[in-house]
Kinemage of the C-alpha trace (Angstrom):
@kinemage 1
@onewidth
@group {chain A} dominant
@subgroup {mainchain}
@vectorlist {calphas} color= white
{ca met a 1} P 9.044 -2.030 22.141
{ca ser a 2} L 12.582 -2.635 22.076
{ca lys a 3} L 12.730 -2.644 18.256
{ca trp a 4} L 10.442 0.208 17.402
{ca glu a 5} L 13.316 2.576 17.165
{ca asp a 6} L 15.272 0.152 14.861
{ca thr a 7} L 12.290 0.137 12.877
{ca ile a 8} L 11.940 3.804 12.780
{ca thr a 9} L 15.170 4.259 11.703
{ca thr a 10} L 14.845 1.930 8.568
{ca trp a 11} L 11.983 4.083 7.107
{ca asp a 12} L 13.747 7.361 8.556
{ca asn a 13} L 16.772 6.642 6.183
{ca leu a 14} L 15.072 7.025 3.476
{ca ala a 15} L 14.227 10.415 3.420
{ca his a 16} L 10.834 12.193 2.277
{ca ile a 17} L 9.497 11.359 5.797
{ca thr a 18} L 10.708 12.167 9.298
{ca phe a 19} L 9.444 10.263 12.489
{ca ala a 20} L 9.517 12.519 15.397
{ca glu a 21} L 8.029 12.917 18.807
{ca ala a 22} L 5.221 15.238 18.796
{ca thr a 23} L 2.061 16.101 20.843
{ca thr a 24} L -0.185 14.695 18.076
{ca ser a 25} L 0.527 11.805 15.797
{ca asp a 26} L -0.099 10.318 12.560
{ca ile a 27} L 0.523 6.783 13.503
{ca asp a 28} L -0.028 5.063 17.037
{ca leu a 29} L 1.429 1.959 18.283
{ca ile a 30} L -0.705 -0.005 20.796
{ca thr a 31} L -0.979 -3.379 21.901
{ca ala a 32} L -4.328 -5.205 21.829
{ca ser a 33} L -6.105 -4.745 25.080
{ca glu a 34} L -5.509 -8.312 25.861
{ca asp a 35} L -3.477 -11.429 24.537
{ca arg a 36} L -5.586 -12.741 21.539
{ca ser a 37} L -5.077 -16.346 20.749
{ca asp a 38} L -8.318 -16.536 18.803
{ca ile a 39} L -7.086 -14.219 16.100
{ca ser a 40} L -4.451 -15.061 13.873
{ca tyr a 41} L -2.618 -11.640 13.111
{ca val a 42} L 0.690 -10.664 14.979
{ca ala a 43} L 0.076 -7.061 14.319
{ca thr a 44} L -2.027 -5.038 11.884
{ca trp a 45} L -2.554 -1.579 10.478
{ca asp a 46} L -5.781 0.209 10.603
{ca his a 47} L -6.178 3.279 8.241
{ca asn a 48} L -9.556 3.957 9.654
{ca ala a 49} L -8.533 4.583 12.813
{ca thr a 50} L -7.648 8.231 13.658
{ca pro a 51} L -4.700 8.448 14.035
{ca asp a 52} L -3.817 5.501 11.979
{ca thr a 53} L -3.198 2.647 14.359
{ca ile a 54} L -0.744 -0.249 14.562
{ca thr a 55} L -2.220 -2.674 16.928
{ca val a 56} L 0.192 -5.423 18.152
{ca asn a 57} L -1.096 -8.907 19.294
{ca arg a 58} L 1.258 -9.638 22.274
{ca phe a 59} L -0.005 -13.367 22.238
{ca tyr a 60} L 2.148 -13.961 19.346
{ca phe a 61} L 4.394 -10.988 19.227
{ca asp a 62} L 5.723 -11.498 22.801
{ca gly a 63} L 7.283 -14.622 21.593
{ca tyr a 64} L 9.173 -13.523 18.740
{ca thr a 65} L 12.710 -12.900 18.347
{ca asp a 66} L 14.057 -9.297 18.143
{ca ile a 67} L 14.601 -9.799 14.422
{ca leu a 68} L 10.873 -10.935 13.740
{ca lys a 69} L 9.446 -8.060 16.102
{ca gln a 70} L 11.416 -5.686 13.960
{ca asn a 71} L 10.241 -7.252 10.766
{ca thr a 72} L 6.394 -7.082 11.642
{ca leu a 73} L 6.808 -3.548 12.773
{ca thr a 74} L 8.782 -2.533 9.639
{ca his a 75} L 5.833 -4.306 7.445
{ca glu a 76} L 3.061 -2.412 9.392
{ca ile a 77} L 4.769 0.743 9.066
{ca gly a 78} L 5.244 0.330 5.226
{ca his a 79} L 1.562 -0.216 5.079
{ca ser a 80} L 0.762 3.004 6.932
{ca leu a 81} L 3.083 4.616 4.421
{ca gly a 82} L 0.853 3.368 1.542
{ca leu a 83} L 2.631 0.150 0.533
{ca gly a 84} L 0.736 -2.912 -0.157
{ca his a 85} L 2.029 -6.871 -0.056
{ca ser a 86} L 4.909 -7.345 -2.113
{ca tyr a 87} L 6.883 -10.490 -3.414
{ca leu a 88} L 9.059 -12.838 -1.409
{ca glu a 89} L 12.328 -11.469 -0.067
{ca asn a 90} L 10.826 -8.031 0.926
{ca ile a 91} L 9.631 -6.486 3.966
{ca met a 92} L 6.122 -5.920 2.317
{ca tyr a 93} L 5.822 -9.667 1.520
{ca tyr a 94} L 3.198 -11.258 3.782
{ca met a 95} L 5.997 -12.470 6.210
{ca val a 96} L 9.761 -12.540 5.589
{ca tyr a 97} L 11.416 -14.575 8.176
{ca gly a 98} L 15.085 -13.009 9.520
{ca ala a 99} L 14.811 -9.966 7.232
{ca thr a 100} L 15.314 -6.817 8.713
{ca thr a 101} L 16.398 -4.848 5.662
{ca leu a 102} L 14.135 -3.293 2.808
{ca gly a 103} L 14.169 -5.293 -0.329
{ca asp a 104} L 14.473 -4.161 -3.974
{ca gln a 105} L 10.678 -4.066 -4.543
{ca asp a 106} L 10.123 -2.349 -0.890
{ca leu a 107} L 12.591 0.416 -2.016
{ca trp a 108} L 11.101 0.800 -5.568
{ca asp a 109} L 7.471 0.904 -4.278
{ca tyr a 110} L 8.441 3.426 -1.693
{ca his a 111} L 10.359 5.823 -4.005
{ca tyr a 112} L 7.477 5.574 -6.411
{ca leu a 113} L 5.056 6.717 -4.026
{ca cys a 114} L 7.142 9.394 -2.476
{ca asp a 115} L 9.171 10.723 -5.470
{ca asn a 116} L 6.115 11.359 -7.568
C-alpha cells in the first residue's frame, strides 16, 4: 500500500502513540479475499477481530487516487484509535474528498482521548 506510510506518519506526528514494526500487532491491515462489488464499503475497521483489523475492498480502493487512498486509511486508523465520525472538513467525517490532513475536530477529539 503506497499511502500506508503517509497515513502512519499523520497519526505518529501527534505524539501519545507510536506505530512500529513488531512481531505482534494491535492493528492489522488486510485486503478482502476477493474484490467485492456487492458491498458498498471501501475500507472498514473491525474492533471485534484480534488484533483489530482494517480491511480494504480492492474493488473500489484500487481505482482511488493516492489522496483518496490516504484519506481512507487515515480515517480507518482514526476509528482504531477511538475516534468516531465527525463533521465535514475533517478526516473522520464519513468521507472527505481530497483531504490528507487532520481537521480541527479530528485533532480536538484525538487530544481529548489521549490527553485525559
